[in-house]
C-alpha positions in Angstrom: 0.0 0.0 0.0 2.9 2.3 0.7 4.2 1.9 -2.9 0.7 2.7 -4.3 0.5 5.9 -2.2 4.0 6.9 -3.3 3.2 6.4 -7.0 -0.2 8.1 -6.7 1.4 11.0 -4.8 4.1 11.6 -7.3 1.7 11.4 -10.2 -0.7 13.8 -8.5 2.2 16.2 -7.9 3.4 16.1 -11.5 -0.1 16.4 -13.0 -1.0 19.2 -10.6 2.2 21.1 -11.4 1.5 20.9 -15.1 -2.1 22.1 -14.6 -0.9 25.0 -12.4 1.7 26.1 -15.0 -0.9 25.8 -17.8 -3.5 27.7 -15.8 -1.2 30.6 -15.2 -0.1 30.6 -18.8 3.5 29.5 -18.3 3.0 26.4 -20.5 1.0 27.7 -23.4 -0.5 25.8 -26.3 -3.4 24.0 -24.6 -7.1 24.6 -24.0 -6.2 25.0 -20.3 -3.7 27.8 -20.9 -4.5 31.1 -19.2 -7.6 29.7 -17.4 -7.5 30.2 -13.7 -9.8 27.3 -12.9 -7.1 24.9 -14.1 -4.5 26.6 -11.9 -6.8 26.1 -8.9 -7.6 22.5 -9.8 -3.9 21.9 -10.3 -3.1 23.4 -6.9 -5.6 21.2 -5.2 -4.2 18.1 -7.0 -0.7 19.2 -6.1 -1.7 19.4 -2.4 -3.4 16.0 -2.6 -0.2 14.5 -3.9 1.8 16.0 -1.1 -0.7 14.6 1.5 -0.5 11.2 -0.2 3.4 11.2 0.0 3.4 12.4 3.6 0.8 9.7 4.6 2.8 7.0 2.8 6.1 7.8 4.3 5.2 8.8 7.9 6.7 6.9 10.7 4.4 4.1 11.9 5.1 4.5 15.6 2.3 4.3 18.1 1.3 7.3 20.3 3.1 6.0 23.3 6.3 5.4 21.4 6.4 9.1 20.5 6.4 10.2 24.2 2.6 10.7 24.6 0.8 8.9 27.4 -1.5 6.1 26.5 -5.0 7.3 26.1 -7.7 5.9 28.4 -11.1 7.0 29.6 -11.2 9.1 32.8 -11.7 7.1 35.9 -9.9 3.9 34.7 -6.7 3.2 36.7 -3.3 2.9 35.1 -3.3 -0.8 35.7 -5.9 -1.1 32.9 -4.2 1.3 30.6 -3.2 -1.4 28.1 -6.8 -2.9 28.0 -9.4 -1.8 25.6 -12.6 -0.2 26.9 -14.6 -3.2 25.8 -12.3 -5.6 27.6 -12.4 -3.6 30.8 -16.2 -3.6 31.1 -16.4 -7.3 30.3 -13.6 -8.0 32.9 -11.6 -10.0 30.4 -8.5 -8.0 30.7 -6.5 -9.3 33.7 -5.5 -6.3 36.0 -2.2 -6.1 37.7 -3.9 -5.2 40.9 -7.5 -5.6 42.1 -9.9 -2.9 40.8 -13.5 -2.1 41.5 -15.6 0.0 39.2 -16.2 3.6 40.4 
């Protein structure tokens, strides 16, 4: 999937760049030359290509690996931080210490 996003991102960026240049009449000789709507559409496509490349090449670390605390609902002790909310309420996640619901 990463390869697909990289390819799509590069193609969007190239096509968007051409459309912008044609829309602002830098690349003349087309029905798109000198028409601002193609410059706007090209700019949108260029931004979409950048987003696709950023999403494809971002680091896949989890939130806690980046230094952020693990997210958990308020009122649930840290002993249950690794459990999902569904597991906590069904009591299927073994706690490290006894816990009673608030």
